[in-house]
Structures are given as structure tokens and as C-alpha cells.
C-alpha positions as CSV (number, residue, x, y, z in Angstrom):
1,M,47.5,-50.3,-31.0
2,R,47.2,-52.2,-34.2
3,R,45.5,-55.1,-32.6
4,F,42.8,-52.9,-31.2
5,Q,42.1,-51.3,-34.6
6,E,41.8,-54.7,-36.3
7,Q,39.2,-56.0,-33.8
8,V,36.8,-52.9,-33.9
9,P,34.8,-52.6,-37.1
10,D,34.4,-49.2,-38.7
11,V,31.2,-47.8,-37.3
12,E,31.0,-44.7,-39.4
13,S,30.8,-46.6,-42.7
14,E,27.5,-48.3,-41.6
15,Q,25.2,-45.3,-41.4
16,H,25.4,-41.5,-41.5
17,Y,23.0,-39.5,-39.3
18,T,21.6,-36.1,-40.1
19,F,20.1,-33.4,-37.9
20,A,16.6,-34.2,-39.1
21,D,17.0,-37.8,-37.8
22,F,17.0,-36.3,-34.3
23,T,14.4,-33.5,-34.6
24,D,11.5,-35.2,-36.4
25,E,9.4,-37.6,-34.4
26,P,9.0,-41.0,-35.8
27,T,5.5,-41.9,-36.7
28,E,5.4,-45.1,-34.7
29,F,6.0,-43.1,-31.5
30,Q,3.4,-40.4,-32.2
31,P,0.1,-40.6,-30.4
32,E,-3.2,-39.8,-32.1
33,G,-2.5,-36.0,-31.8
34,S,1.1,-35.0,-32.5
35,Y,3.2,-33.4,-29.7
36,R,3.3,-30.2,-31.6
37,E,-0.5,-30.0,-31.6
38,R,-0.6,-30.7,-27.9
39,V,2.0,-28.1,-27.2
40,A,0.1,-25.6,-29.3
41,V,-3.1,-26.3,-27.3
42,L,-1.2,-26.0,-24.0
43,E,0.4,-22.7,-25.1
44,K,-3.0,-21.4,-26.0
45,K,-4.3,-22.4,-22.5
46,V,-1.3,-20.8,-20.8
47,A,-1.9,-17.5,-22.7
48,E,-5.6,-17.6,-21.7
49,L,-4.6,-18.2,-18.1
50,E,-2.1,-15.4,-18.2
51,A,-4.8,-13.0,-19.5
52,T,-7.2,-14.2,-16.8
53,V,-4.5,-13.6,-14.1
54,G,-4.0,-10.1,-15.4
55,Y,-7.7,-9.4,-15.4
56,L,-8.0,-10.8,-11.8
57,K,-5.1,-8.6,-10.6
58,D,-6.9,-5.5,-12.0
59,S,-10.1,-6.6,-10.4
60,V,-8.4,-7.1,-7.0
61,K,-6.9,-3.6,-7.3
62,S,-10.3,-2.0,-8.1
63,V,-12.0,-3.9,-5.3
64,D,-9.2,-3.0,-2.9
65,G,-9.5,0.7,-3.9
66,F,-13.3,0.6,-3.4
67,F,-13.0,-0.9,0.1
68,R,-10.2,1.4,1.2
69,A,-12.3,4.4,0.1
70,R,-15.4,3.1,1.8
71,I,-13.5,2.3,5.0
72,G,-11.9,5.8,4.9
73,H,-15.4,7.3,4.6
74,L,-16.8,5.2,7.4
75,V,-13.9,6.1,9.7
76,G,-14.4,9.8,9.0
77,E,-18.1,9.5,9.7
78,F,-17.3,7.6,13.0
79,V,-14.9,10.4,14.1
80,E,-17.5,13.0,13.3
81,R,-20.2,11.2,15.3
82,C,-17.8,10.9,18.3
83,R,-17.1,14.6,18.1
84,E,-20.8,15.3,18.1
85,A,-21.4,13.0,21.1
86,T,-18.6,14.4,23.2
87,P,-19.1,17.8,24.7
88,P,-16.4,20.4,23.8
89,I,-13.5,20.8,26.2
90,V,-14.5,24.3,27.2
91,E,-17.9,23.0,28.5
92,I,-16.1,20.3,30.5
93,Q,-13.7,22.8,32.0
94,Q,-16.6,25.1,33.0
95,A,-18.5,22.2,34.6
96,V,-15.3,21.1,36.6
97,E,-14.7,24.7,37.7
98,A,-18.4,25.0,38.9
99,V,-18.0,21.8,40.9
100,F,-14.8,23.0,42.5
101,Q,-16.3,26.4,43.3
102,R,-19.3,24.7,44.9
103,E,-17.1,22.3,46.9
104,A,-14.9,25.2,47.9
105,N,-17.9,27.2,49.2
106,H,-19.1,24.2,51.2
107,L,-15.6,23.7,52.7
108,A,-15.3,27.4,53.5
109,K,-18.7,27.4,55.3
110,A,-17.7,24.3,57.2
111,I,-14.4,25.9,58.3
112,L,-16.2,29.1,59.3
113,S,-18.8,27.3,61.2
114,R,-16.1,25.6,63.3
115,I,-13.9,28.7,63.8
116,Q,-16.7,31.2,64.5
117,P,-17.6,30.1,68.0
118,Y,-14.0,30.4,69.1
119,A,-13.6,33.8,67.4
120,L,-16.4,35.3,69.4
121,R,-14.9,34.5,72.8
């Protein structure tokens, strides 16, 4: 162990580092605008985009509500027009009964016309 300690020089005695050495950006590595300025600009753009997204979400909700209301109104109007165009069920039933009555009368006359000659004999 002693041989190893003799061969390795003491590294700590050469230079002591501080926290500031690792947090500050050296001037030779900084571009024209510092990173902090660029980050601030990007943060501002992100905040603007978030506000725009919020505004667009509200716009989508209002447009969606408008179209849902309009479609609901049009569906109601369509149903009302269909009801007006379709005759009531009572009228349909009366028309069907009239057709059945007429057909029944024709059938009865046809049956009587066939039976009557045999009944008179």
C-alpha cells in the first residue's frame, strides 16, 4: 500500500473547486446571446402557446355547442315536417277499414251470385 501512495501525487492540493465553478457558464463557451436569455425567450413563447391552446379549447367548446344546438333544432324541425307529411294513424285505420269493407261487399256479392241459382231449385 505504501508503494501505491508514493507513486500517486496528491490531487487535492493542486486546485480546489467551488459550486460556482460548475454553475456559471464560461464566457468562451457562451454564444452571442446567453443561454439564460434564450431560455427566457423560449419560456415566454411556451407561455404564449399555452394561452393560445387554452383560447382554442374554449373556442372549440363554443363552436361545438353552437353546432349541437343547431343540429338539435334541425332534427326537431325535420321530425315536425315528417309528422305533418304523414297522415295520422286514425285516418290510416279508417282508410284500411273502408277498403276491407268494400272488398268484403264484393266478395259477399260474388258468393251470393254463385249460391243463389242453386238455392232457388
